[in-house]
MOPAC internal coordinates of N, CA, C and O (Angstrom, degrees):
PM7 1SCF
backbone

  N    0.0000 0     0.00 0     0.00 0    0    0    0
  C    1.4464 1     0.00 0     0.00 0    1    0    0
  C    1.5254 1   108.98 1     0.00 0    2    1    0
  O    1.2310 1   120.40 1   -42.39 1    3    2    1
  N    1.3102 1   116.84 1   137.61 1    3    2    1
  C    1.4563 1   122.70 1  -177.66 1    5    3    2
  C    1.5094 1   112.96 1   -82.20 1    6    5    3
  O    1.2310 1   121.98 1     2.42 1    7    6    5
  N    1.3013 1   113.82 1  -177.58 1    7    6    5
  C    1.4585 1   121.90 1   178.25 1    9    7    6
  C    1.5159 1   109.43 1  -106.14 1   10    9    7
  O    1.2310 1   120.70 1   -20.73 1   11   10    9
  N    1.3190 1   116.27 1   159.27 1   11   10    9
  C    1.4619 1   120.39 1   171.23 1   13   11   10
  C    1.5237 1   106.86 1  -117.93 1   14   13   11
  O    1.2310 1   121.19 1   -56.56 1   15   14   13
  N    1.3253 1   115.32 1   123.44 1   15   14   13
  C    1.4576 1   122.34 1   178.56 1   17   15   14
  C    1.5192 1   109.11 1  -106.18 1   18   17   15
  O    1.2310 1   120.78 1   -43.57 1   19   18   17
  N    1.3129 1   116.12 1   136.43 1   19   18   17
  C    1.4588 1   121.70 1   172.71 1   21   19   18
  C    1.5230 1   105.93 1  -124.66 1   22   21   19
  O    1.2310 1   120.68 1   -70.79 1   23   22   21
  N    1.3398 1   116.31 1   109.21 1   23   22   21
  C    1.4534 1   122.21 1  -168.76 1   25   23   22
  C    1.5246 1   110.37 1  -123.35 1   26   25   23
  O    1.2310 1   120.64 1   -40.78 1   27   26   25
  N    1.3136 1   116.38 1   139.22 1   27   26   25
  C    1.4599 1   122.30 1   168.99 1   29   27   26
  C    1.5233 1   105.90 1  -119.13 1   30   29   27
  O    1.2310 1   120.25 1   -69.95 1   31   30   29
  N    1.3314 1   117.14 1   110.05 1   31   30   29
  C    1.4662 1   120.59 1  -175.51 1   33   31   30
  C    1.5211 1   112.47 1   -56.94 1   34   33   31
  O    1.2310 1   119.72 1   150.50 1   35   34   33
  N    1.3303 1   118.15 1   -29.50 1   35   34   33
  C    1.4707 1   120.55 1  -179.09 1   37   35   34
  C    1.5240 1   111.88 1   -59.97 1   38   37   35
  O    1.2310 1   120.01 1   154.99 1   39   38   37
  N    1.3337 1   117.59 1   -25.01 1   39   38   37
  C    1.4665 1   120.60 1   179.68 1   41   39   38
  C    1.5226 1   112.19 1   -71.62 1   42   41   39
  O    1.2310 1   120.24 1   165.97 1   43   42   41
  N    1.3218 1   117.14 1   -14.03 1   43   42   41
  C    1.4656 1   122.03 1  -177.63 1   45   43   42
  C    1.5282 1   112.63 1  -112.17 1   46   45   43
  O    1.2310 1   120.87 1  -170.47 1   47   46   45
  N    1.3354 1   115.94 1     9.53 1   47   46   45
  C    1.4655 1   120.22 1  -177.59 1   49   47   46
  C    1.5231 1   111.09 1  -116.43 1   50   49   47
  O    1.2310 1   121.67 1   -34.62 1   51   50   49
  N    1.3241 1   114.41 1   145.38 1   51   50   49
  C    1.4554 1   120.69 1   172.28 1   53   51   50
  C    1.5255 1   108.52 1   -76.48 1   54   53   51
  O    1.2310 1   119.23 1   -15.16 1   55   54   53
  N    1.3391 1   119.08 1   164.84 1   55   54   53
  C    1.4648 1   120.67 1  -178.35 1   57   55   54
  C    1.5261 1   114.47 1   -53.87 1   58   57   55
  O    1.2310 1   119.68 1   148.73 1   59   58   57
  N    1.3323 1   118.21 1   -31.27 1   59   58   57
  C    1.4695 1   120.12 1  -179.96 1   61   59   58
  C    1.5295 1   112.30 1   -83.73 1   62   61   59
  O    1.2310 1   119.71 1  -177.46 1   63   62   61
  N    1.3369 1   118.16 1     2.54 1   63   62   61
  C    1.4564 1   121.36 1   175.81 1   65   63   62
  C    1.5136 1   115.67 1    95.06 1   66   65   63
  O    1.2310 1   120.07 1   177.10 1   67   66   65
  N    1.3187 1   117.47 1    -2.90 1   67   66   65
  C    1.4679 1   120.85 1   177.67 1   69   67   66
  C    1.5239 1   109.33 1   -81.64 1   70   69   67
  O    1.2310 1   120.23 1   -27.31 1   71   70   69
  N    1.3383 1   117.17 1   152.69 1   71   70   69
  C    1.4662 1   119.47 1   177.78 1   73   71   70
  C    1.5261 1   111.71 1   -63.41 1   74   73   71
  O    1.2310 1   120.99 1   -40.01 1   75   74   73
  N    1.3208 1   115.71 1   139.99 1   75   74   73
  C    1.4623 1   120.98 1   175.02 1   77   75   74
  C    1.5245 1   109.25 1   -71.90 1   78   77   75
  O    1.2310 1   120.71 1   -14.85 1   79   78   77
  N    1.2964 1   116.25 1   165.15 1   79   78   77
  C    1.4655 1   120.57 1   177.34 1   81   79   78
  C    1.5213 1   108.28 1   -71.16 1   82   81   79
  O    1.2310 1   120.84 1   -52.15 1   83   82   81
  N    1.3282 1   116.00 1   127.85 1   83   82   81
  C    1.4610 1   121.57 1  -176.83 1   85   83   82
  C    1.5191 1   110.10 1  -129.15 1   86   85   83
  O    1.2310 1   121.14 1   -20.65 1   87   86   85
  N    1.3127 1   115.43 1   159.35 1   87   86   85
  C    1.4643 1   120.16 1   173.17 1   89   87   86
  C    1.5334 1   108.19 1   -65.83 1   90   89   87
  O    1.2310 1   119.64 1   -16.03 1   91   90   89
  N    1.3183 1   118.29 1   163.97 1   91   90   89
  C    1.4657 1   119.19 1   178.51 1   93   91   90
  C    1.5324 1   112.98 1   -55.61 1   94   93   91
  O    1.2310 1   119.71 1   136.79 1   95   94   93
  N    1.3138 1   118.15 1   -43.21 1   95   94   93
  C    1.4719 1   120.33 1   177.61 1   97   95   94
  C    1.5251 1   110.84 1   -65.62 1   98   97   95
  O    1.2310 1   120.75 1   136.72 1   99   98   97
  N    1.3208 1   116.16 1   -43.28 1   99   98   97
  C    1.4565 1   120.24 1   177.76 1  101   99   98
  C    1.5181 1   111.86 1   -60.79 1  102  101   99
  O    1.2310 1   120.36 1   140.21 1  103  102  101
  N    1.3165 1   116.91 1   -39.79 1  103  102  101
  C    1.4683 1   122.27 1   178.52 1  105  103  102
  C    1.5254 1   110.15 1   -63.21 1  106  105  103
  O    1.2310 1   119.75 1   135.37 1  107  106  105
  N    1.3402 1   118.09 1   -44.63 1  107  106  105
  C    1.4707 1   121.37 1   179.33 1  109  107  106
  C    1.5248 1   111.15 1   -61.98 1  110  109  107
  O    1.2310 1   120.10 1   137.24 1  111  110  109
  N    1.3287 1   117.41 1   -42.76 1  111  110  109
  C    1.4637 1   120.59 1   177.89 1  113  111  110
  C    1.5252 1   110.66 1   -64.68 1  114  113  111
  O    1.2310 1   120.45 1   134.79 1  115  114  113
  N    1.3313 1   116.75 1   -45.21 1  115  114  113
  C    1.4600 1   120.93 1   179.10 1  117  115  114
  C    1.5284 1   110.80 1   -58.75 1  118  117  115
  O    1.2310 1   120.18 1   135.86 1  119  118  117
  N    1.3220 1   117.25 1   -44.14 1  119  118  117
  C    1.4677 1   120.52 1   178.67 1  121  119  118
  C    1.5257 1   111.51 1   -63.91 1  122  121  119
  O    1.2310 1   119.82 1   143.62 1  123  122  121
  N    1.3070 1   117.94 1   -36.38 1  123  122  121
  C    1.4625 1   122.49 1   176.66 1  125  123  122
  C    1.5336 1   110.10 1   -64.45 1  126  125  123
  O    1.2310 1   120.64 1   132.36 1  127  126  125
  N    1.3385 1   116.38 1   -47.64 1  127  126  125
  C    1.4626 1   119.95 1  -179.77 1  129  127  126
  C    1.5259 1   111.83 1   -63.75 1  130  129  127
  O    1.2310 1   120.37 1   140.80 1  131  130  129
  N    1.3298 1   116.91 1   -39.20 1  131  130  129
  C    1.4654 1   118.54 1  -179.97 1  133  131  130
  C    1.5262 1   111.17 1   -70.73 1  134  133  131
  O    1.2310 1   119.71 1   148.82 1  135  134  133
  N    1.3135 1   118.17 1   -31.18 1  135  134  133
  C    1.4693 1   120.65 1   175.23 1  137  135  134
  C    1.5278 1   110.24 1   -67.57 1  138  137  135
  O    1.2310 1   120.17 1   143.73 1  139  138  137
  N    1.3156 1   117.27 1   -36.27 1  139  138  137
  C    1.4672 1   120.82 1   175.24 1  141  139  138
  C    1.5275 1   109.56 1   -61.29 1  142  141  139
  O    1.2310 1   120.18 1   133.04 1  143  142  141
  N    1.3327 1   117.27 1   -46.96 1  143  142  141
  C    1.4683 1   121.67 1   178.21 1  145  143  142
  C    1.5216 1   110.40 1   -60.86 1  146  145  143
  O    1.2310 1   120.50 1   133.70 1  147  146  145
  N    1.3208 1   116.65 1   -46.30 1  147  146  145
  C    1.4561 1   120.81 1  -179.38 1  149  147  146
  C    1.5253 1   111.12 1   -57.73 1  150  149  147
  O    1.2310 1   120.41 1   134.83 1  151  150  149
  N    1.3091 1   116.83 1   -45.17 1  151  150  149
  C    1.4664 1   119.72 1  -179.71 1  153  151  150
  C    1.5246 1   111.48 1   -71.27 1  154  153  151
  O    1.2310 1   120.01 1   142.55 1  155  154  153
  N    1.3133 1   117.58 1   -37.45 1  155  154  153
  C    1.4669 1   120.23 1   179.90 1  157  155  154
  C    1.5223 1   111.54 1   -62.84 1  158  157  155
  O    1.2310 1   120.27 1   144.69 1  159  158  157
  N    1.3183 1   117.09 1   -35.31 1  159  158  157
  C    1.4627 1   120.76 1  -175.20 1  161  159  158
  C    1.5264 1   113.16 1   -91.20 1  162  161  159
  O    1.2310 1   120.22 1  -175.52 1  163  162  161
  N    1.3011 1   117.18 1     4.48 1  163  162  161
  C    1.4701 1   121.72 1   169.81 1  165  163  162
  C    1.5181 1   105.43 1   -99.42 1  166  165  163
  O    1.2310 1   121.35 1  -104.05 1  167  166  165
  N    1.3146 1   115.02 1    75.95 1  167  166  165
  C    1.4609 1   122.97 1  -165.50 1  169  167  166
  C    1.5230 1   114.76 1   -53.58 1  170  169  167
  O    1.2310 1   119.52 1   141.51 1  171  170  169
  N    1.3032 1   118.52 1   -38.49 1  171  170  169
  C    1.4590 1   121.21 1  -175.49 1  173  171  170
  C    1.5267 1   113.18 1   -87.01 1  174  173  171
  O    1.2310 1   120.08 1   161.75 1  175  174  173
  N    1.3151 1   117.45 1   -18.25 1  175  174  173
  C    1.4636 1   121.17 1  -176.42 1  177  175  174
  C    1.5276 1   110.22 1   -82.65 1  178  177  175
  O    1.2310 1   120.14 1   -37.64 1  179  178  177
  N    1.3224 1   117.34 1   142.36 1  179  178  177
  C    1.4624 1   119.81 1   177.53 1  181  179  178
  C    1.5248 1   110.86 1   -71.16 1  182  181  179
  O    1.2310 1   120.52 1   -28.08 1  183  182  181
  N    1.3107 1   116.61 1   151.92 1  183  182  181
  C    1.4595 1   122.06 1   176.96 1  185  183  182
  C    1.5221 1   109.05 1   -72.52 1  186  185  183
  O    1.2310 1   120.83 1   -46.26 1  187  186  185
  N    1.3244 1   116.02 1   133.74 1  187  186  185
  C    1.4662 1   121.04 1   178.54 1  189  187  186
  C    1.5255 1   112.47 1  -124.37 1  190  189  187
  O    1.2310 1   120.10 1  -177.75 1  191  190  189
  N    1.3204 1   117.41 1     2.25 1  191  190  189
  C    1.4622 1   121.26 1  -174.94 1  193  191  190
  C    1.5275 1   110.96 1   -81.19 1  194  193  191
  O    1.2310 1   121.61 1   -49.59 1  195  194  193
  N    1.3302 1   114.52 1   130.41 1  195  194  193
  C    1.4551 1   120.78 1   179.84 1  197  195  194
  C    1.5221 1   110.60 1   -97.39 1  198  197  195
  O    1.2310 1   120.90 1   -27.87 1  199  198  197
  N    1.3191 1   115.88 1   152.13 1  199  198  197
  C    1.4621 1   122.77 1   179.23 1  201  199  198
  C    1.5200 1   110.15 1   -60.93 1  202  201  199
  O    1.2310 1   120.93 1   -41.25 1  203  202  201
  N    1.3094 1   115.82 1   138.75 1  203  202  201
  C    1.4553 1   122.62 1  -177.26 1  205  203  202
  C    1.5264 1   113.38 1   -92.08 1  206  205  203
  O    1.2310 1   119.69 1   167.42 1  207  206  205
  N    1.3163 1   118.20 1   -12.58 1  207  206  205
  C    1.4686 1   120.79 1  -175.73 1  209  207  206
  C    1.5163 1   111.85 1   -65.89 1  210  209  207
  O    1.2310 1   121.62 1   -21.85 1  211  210  209
  N    1.3262 1   114.50 1   158.15 1  211  210  209
  C    1.4605 1   121.50 1   178.94 1  213  211  210
  C    1.5231 1   109.16 1  -131.67 1  214  213  211
  O    1.2310 1   120.30 1  -109.53 1  215  214  213
  N    1.3393 1   117.03 1    70.47 1  215  214  213
  C    1.4733 1   118.40 1   178.65 1  217  215  214
  C    1.5307 1   110.02 1   -64.35 1  218  217  215
  O    1.2310 1   120.55 1   -46.64 1  219  218  217
  N    1.3148 1   116.56 1   133.36 1  219  218  217
  C    1.4582 1   120.47 1  -177.39 1  221  219  218
  C    1.5173 1   112.57 1    63.26 1  222  221  219
  O    1.2310 1   120.34 1  -155.14 1  223  222  221
  N    1.3358 1   116.95 1    24.86 1  223  222  221
  C    1.4701 1   124.54 1  -179.01 1  225  223  222
  C    1.5242 1   113.52 1    63.40 1  226  225  223
  O    1.2310 1   120.70 1  -158.62 1  227  226  225
  N    1.3284 1   116.26 1    21.38 1  227  226  225
  C    1.4661 1   121.55 1   175.94 1  229  227  226
  C    1.5323 1   107.79 1  -119.78 1  230  229  227
  O    1.2310 1   120.40 1   -42.80 1  231  230  229
  N    1.3373 1   116.85 1   137.20 1  231  230  229
  C    1.4683 1   119.03 1  -178.65 1  233  231  230
  C    1.5233 1   111.74 1   -59.29 1  234  233  231
  O    1.2310 1   120.89 1   -47.78 1  235  234  233
  N    1.3222 1   115.90 1   132.22 1  235  234  233
  C    1.4669 1   120.01 1   174.66 1  237  235  234
  C    1.5314 1   108.04 1   -67.79 1  238  237  235
  O    1.2310 1   120.57 1   121.69 1  239  238  237
  N    1.3404 1   116.52 1   -58.31 1  239  238  237
  C    1.4578 1   121.32 1   173.98 1  241  239  238
  C    1.5148 1   116.25 1    66.59 1  242  241  239
  O    1.2310 1   119.76 1  -162.84 1  243  242  241
  N    1.3072 1   118.07 1    17.16 1  243  242  241
  C    1.4627 1   121.96 1  -179.96 1  245  243  242
  C    1.5259 1   109.94 1   -84.45 1  246  245  243
  O    1.2310 1   120.47 1   -35.78 1  247  246  245
  N    1.3013 1   116.70 1   144.22 1  247  246  245
  C    1.4571 1   121.82 1   178.16 1  249  247  246
  C    1.5233 1   110.03 1   -64.24 1  250  249  247
  O    1.2310 1   120.56 1   -52.05 1  251  250  249
  N    1.3333 1   116.54 1   127.95 1  251  250  249
  C    1.4662 1   120.97 1  -179.81 1  253  251  250
  C    1.5225 1   111.31 1   -74.29 1  254  253  251
  O    1.2310 1   121.36 1   -28.04 1  255  254  253
  N    1.3112 1   115.00 1   151.96 1  255  254  253
  C    1.4601 1   122.45 1   169.79 1  257  255  254
  C    1.5270 1   105.28 1  -102.68 1  258  257  255
  O    1.2310 1   120.63 1   -58.70 1  259  258  257
  N    1.3370 1   116.41 1   121.30 1  259  258  257
  C    1.4671 1   122.02 1  -175.22 1  261  259  258
  C    1.5266 1   108.49 1  -123.25 1  262  261  259
  O    1.2310 1   120.66 1   -47.09 1  263  262  261
  N    1.3349 1   116.35 1   132.91 1  263  262  261
  C    1.4627 1   120.82 1  -178.50 1  265  263  262
  C    1.5289 1   109.06 1  -156.48 1  266  265  263
  O    1.2310 1   120.16 1     3.17 1  267  266  265
  N    1.3271 1   117.29 1  -176.83 1  267  266  265
  C    1.4614 1   122.67 1  -178.47 1  269  267  266
  C    1.5250 1   110.77 1  -114.38 1  270  269  267
  O    1.2310 1   120.87 1   -34.90 1  271  270  269
  N    1.3294 1   115.94 1   145.10 1  271  270  269
  C    1.4647 1   121.53 1   171.02 1  273  271  270
  C    1.5275 1   106.77 1   -74.49 1  274  273  271
  O    1.2310 1   119.47 1   -56.88 1  275  274  273
  N    1.3128 1   118.62 1   123.12 1  275  274  273
  C    1.4645 1   120.90 1  -174.33 1  277  275  274
  C    1.5272 1   112.66 1   -70.04 1  278  277  275
  O    1.2310 1   119.55 1   161.31 1  279  278  277
  N    1.3348 1   118.46 1   -18.69 1  279  278  277
  C    1.4601 1   120.75 1   179.95 1  281  279  278
  C    1.5324 1   112.76 1   -90.71 1  282  281  279
  O    1.2310 1   120.39 1   138.54 1  283  282  281
  N    1.3258 1   116.85 1   -41.46 1  283  282  281
  C    1.4660 1   120.62 1  -174.83 1  285  283  282
  C    1.5190 1   113.51 1  -106.49 1  286  285  283
  O    1.2310 1   119.94 1   165.43 1  287  286  285
  N    1.3134 1   117.72 1   -14.57 1  287  286  285
  C    1.4529 1   125.85 1  -175.28 1  289  287  286
  C    1.5317 1   112.24 1    63.80 1  290  289  287
  O    1.2310 1   120.72 1  -159.59 1  291  290  289
  N    1.3368 1   116.22 1    20.41 1  291  290  289
  C    1.4640 1   119.91 1   171.81 1  293  291  290
  C    1.5221 1   108.10 1   -69.05 1  294  293  291
  O    1.2310 1   120.76 1   -28.20 1  295  294  293
  N    1.3165 1   116.16 1   151.80 1  295  294  293
  C    1.4597 1   121.24 1   174.04 1  297  295  294
  C    1.5260 1   107.45 1   -82.92 1  298  297  295
  O    1.2310 1   120.59 1   -49.45 1  299  298  297
  N    1.3087 1   116.48 1   130.55 1  299  298  297
  C    1.4573 1   122.39 1   178.65 1  301  299  298
  C    1.5147 1   109.21 1  -116.55 1  302  301  299
  O    1.2310 1   120.29 1   -34.90 1  303  302  301
  N    1.3119 1   117.04 1   145.10 1  303  302  301
  C    1.4584 1   119.93 1   174.02 1  305  303  302
  C    1.5148 1   109.36 1  -138.59 1  306  305  303
  O    1.2310 1   121.73 1   -23.14 1  307  306  305
  N    1.3378 1   114.30 1   156.86 1  307  306  305
  C    1.4522 1   120.97 1  -176.40 1  309  307  306
  C    1.5252 1   108.77 1  -153.10 1  310  309  307
  O    1.2310 1   120.61 1   -42.86 1  311  310  309
  N    1.3180 1   116.45 1   137.14 1  311  310  309
  C    1.4610 1   121.43 1   173.07 1  313  311  310
  C    1.5239 1   107.34 1  -102.61 1  314  313  311
  O    1.2310 1   119.80 1   -62.57 1  315  314  313
  N    1.3233 1   117.98 1   117.43 1  315  314  313
  C    1.4611 1   120.16 1  -177.41 1  317  315  314
  C    1.5318 1   113.77 1   -69.58 1  318  317  315
  O    1.2310 1   120.05 1   165.07 1  319  318  317
  N    1.3143 1   117.51 1   -14.93 1  319  318  317
  C    1.4699 1   119.68 1  -178.25 1  321  319  318
  C    1.5263 1   112.19 1   -91.32 1  322  321  319
  O    1.2310 1   120.15 1   124.01 1  323  322  321
  N    1.3387 1   117.32 1   -55.99 1  323  322  321
  C    1.4727 1   120.17 1  -174.59 1  325  323  322
  C    1.5312 1   112.57 1  -101.56 1  326  325  323
  O    1.2310 1   120.41 1   174.19 1  327  326  325
  N    1.3204 1   116.81 1    -5.81 1  327  326  325
  C    1.4687 1   123.84 1   176.12 1  329  327  326
  C    1.5269 1   114.05 1    69.28 1  330  329  327
  O    1.2310 1   119.98 1  -158.22 1  331  330  329
  N    1.3236 1   117.64 1    21.78 1  331  330  329
  C    1.4598 1   120.30 1   169.71 1  333  331  330
  C    1.5259 1   106.00 1   -66.82 1  334  333  331
  O    1.2310 1   119.81 1   -41.12 1  335  334  333
  N    1.3094 1   117.97 1   138.88 1  335  334  333
  C    1.4545 1   120.50 1  -176.80 1  337  335  334
  C    1.5139 1   110.09 1  -154.79 1  338  337  335
  O    1.2310 1   121.37 1   -14.81 1  339  338  337
  N    1.3224 1   114.98 1   165.19 1  339  338  337
  C    1.4473 1   117.87 1   177.82 1  341  339  338
  C    1.5058 1   113.85 1  -172.77 1  342  341  339
  O    1.2310 1   122.37 1    -5.06 1  343  342  341
  N    1.3204 1   113.07 1   174.94 1  343  342  341
  C    1.4618 1   124.14 1  -178.74 1  345  343  342
  C    1.5180 1   107.29 1  -133.68 1  346  345  343
  O    1.2310 1   120.48 1   -47.54 1  347  346  345
  N    1.3292 1   116.70 1   132.46 1  347  346  345
  C    1.4611 1   120.93 1   179.38 1  349  347  346
  C    1.5313 1   108.94 1  -122.35 1  350  349  347
  O    1.2310 1   121.13 1   -60.14 1  351  350  349
  N    1.3221 1   115.45 1   119.86 1  351  350  349
  C    1.4703 1   122.46 1   175.87 1  353  351  350
  C    1.5253 1   107.61 1  -108.71 1  354  353  351
  O    1.2310 1   120.64 1    -8.50 1  355  354  353
  N    1.3144 1   116.37 1   171.50 1  355  354  353
  C    1.4596 1   121.39 1   174.50 1  357  355  354
  C    1.5144 1   114.34 1    68.81 1  358  357  355
  O    1.2310 1   119.83 1  -155.32 1  359  358  357
  N    1.3169 1   117.93 1    24.68 1  359  358  357
  C    1.4705 1   121.94 1  -178.25 1  361  359  358
  C    1.5188 1   112.64 1   -92.35 1  362  361  359
  O    1.2310 1   119.99 1   160.98 1  363  362  361
  N    1.3267 1   117.62 1   -19.02 1  363  362  361
  C    1.4544 1   121.34 1  -175.75 1  365  363  362
  C    1.5317 1   111.14 1   -61.20 1  366  365  363
  O    1.2310 1   120.97 1   -43.77 1  367  366  365
  N    1.3178 1   115.75 1   136.23 1  367  366  365
  C    1.4686 1   123.95 1   177.83 1  369  367  366
  C    1.5244 1   113.83 1    64.12 1  370  369  367
  O    1.2310 1   120.19 1  -158.80 1  371  370  369
  N    1.3295 1   117.25 1    21.20 1  371  370  369
  C    1.4560 1   119.85 1   172.49 1  373  371  370
  C    1.5286 1   108.10 1   -91.55 1  374  373  371
  O    1.2310 1   120.60 1    -6.97 1  375  374  373
  N    1.3007 1   116.45 1   173.03 1  375  374  373
  C    1.4598 1   122.19 1   178.00 1  377  375  374
  C    1.5318 1   111.58 1   -57.22 1  378  377  375
  O    1.2310 1   120.05 1   150.28 1  379  378  377
  N    1.3218 1   117.50 1   -29.72 1  379  378  377
  C    1.4702 1   122.37 1  -173.93 1  381  379  378
  C    1.5255 1   113.00 1   -91.10 1  382  381  379
  O    1.2310 1   120.15 1   178.58 1  383  382  381
  N    1.3040 1   117.32 1    -1.42 1  383  382  381
  C    1.4610 1   123.07 1   178.30 1  385  383  382
  C    1.5272 1   108.76 1   -82.14 1  386  385  383
  O    1.2310 1   120.59 1   -73.21 1  387  386  385
  N    1.3115 1   116.47 1   106.79 1  387  386  385
  C    1.4661 1   121.74 1  -179.12 1  389  387  386
  C    1.5257 1   113.05 1   -95.83 1  390  389  387
  O    1.2310 1   119.90 1  -171.45 1  391  390  389
  N    1.3063 1   117.80 1     8.55 1  391  390  389
  C    1.4619 1   120.51 1  -173.80 1  393  391  390
  C    1.5263 1   113.36 1   -66.11 1  394  393  391
  O    1.2310 1   119.78 1   156.65 1  395  394  393
  N    1.3222 1   118.02 1   -23.35 1  395  394  393
  C    1.4619 1   120.17 1  -179.25 1  397  395  394
  C    1.5249 1   112.76 1   -89.91 1  398  397  395
  O    1.2310 1   120.26 1   173.57 1  399  398  397
  N    1.3233 1   117.11 1    -6.43 1  399  398  397
  C    1.4611 1   119.98 1  -179.62 1  401  399  398
  C    1.5162 1   110.52 1   -72.67 1  402  401  399
  O    1.2310 1   120.80 1   -40.25 1  403  402  401
  N    1.3248 1   116.08 1   139.75 1  403  402  401
  C    1.4467 1   120.62 1   177.53 1  405  403  402
  C    1.5260 1   109.64 1   -86.84 1  406  405  403
  O    1.2310 1   119.54 1   -34.72 1  407  406  405
  N    1.3266 1   118.48 1   145.28 1  407  406  405
  C    1.4567 1   120.09 1   176.15 1  409  407  406
  C    1.5292 1   110.87 1   -58.99 1  410  409  407
  O    1.2310 1   120.36 1   -30.96 1  411  410  409
  N    1.3318 1   116.92 1   149.04 1  411  410  409
  C    1.4580 1   121.49 1  -178.04 1  413  411  410
  C    1.5264 1   112.97 1   -61.95 1  414  413  411
  O    1.2310 1   119.76 1   146.79 1  415  414  413
  N    1.3025 1   118.06 1   -33.21 1  415  414  413
  C    1.4605 1   122.17 1  -176.26 1  417  415  414
  C    1.5213 1   113.34 1   -93.39 1  418  417  415
  O    1.2310 1   120.44 1  -167.29 1  419  418  417
  N    1.3368 1   116.76 1    12.71 1  419  418  417
  C    1.4675 1   119.05 1  -179.58 1  421  419  418
  C    1.5386 1   109.84 1   -68.52 1  422  421  419
  O    1.2310 1   120.69 1   -43.58 1  423  422  421
  N    1.3186 1   116.30 1   136.42 1  423  422  421
  C    1.4687 1   119.96 1   176.66 1  425  423  422
  C    1.5017 1   110.12 1  -133.29 1  426  425  423
  O    1.2310 1   120.10 1   180.00 1  427  426  425

């Protein structure tokens, strides 16, 4: 059975938007969550992020399903194999928010 994460990125950022000092495990989780946000906000690009869980001490490695909550606009993710899942709030206007980027081929 997977875990459910409920994350607000603002809790891990300093007032100027830089990441706060975290333990090594905390840093790895934060980087995972920000990669989820980065991929979610690249609307046209396919998801390439693999699940980080290690059920039975073996890498899950399944491609994540990443989408948005239509009511709150939180980023949601789900692993169809191990059922790790979560919700990320407070991602808007952070360094990892790619929603304002223009496509490369825009003319």
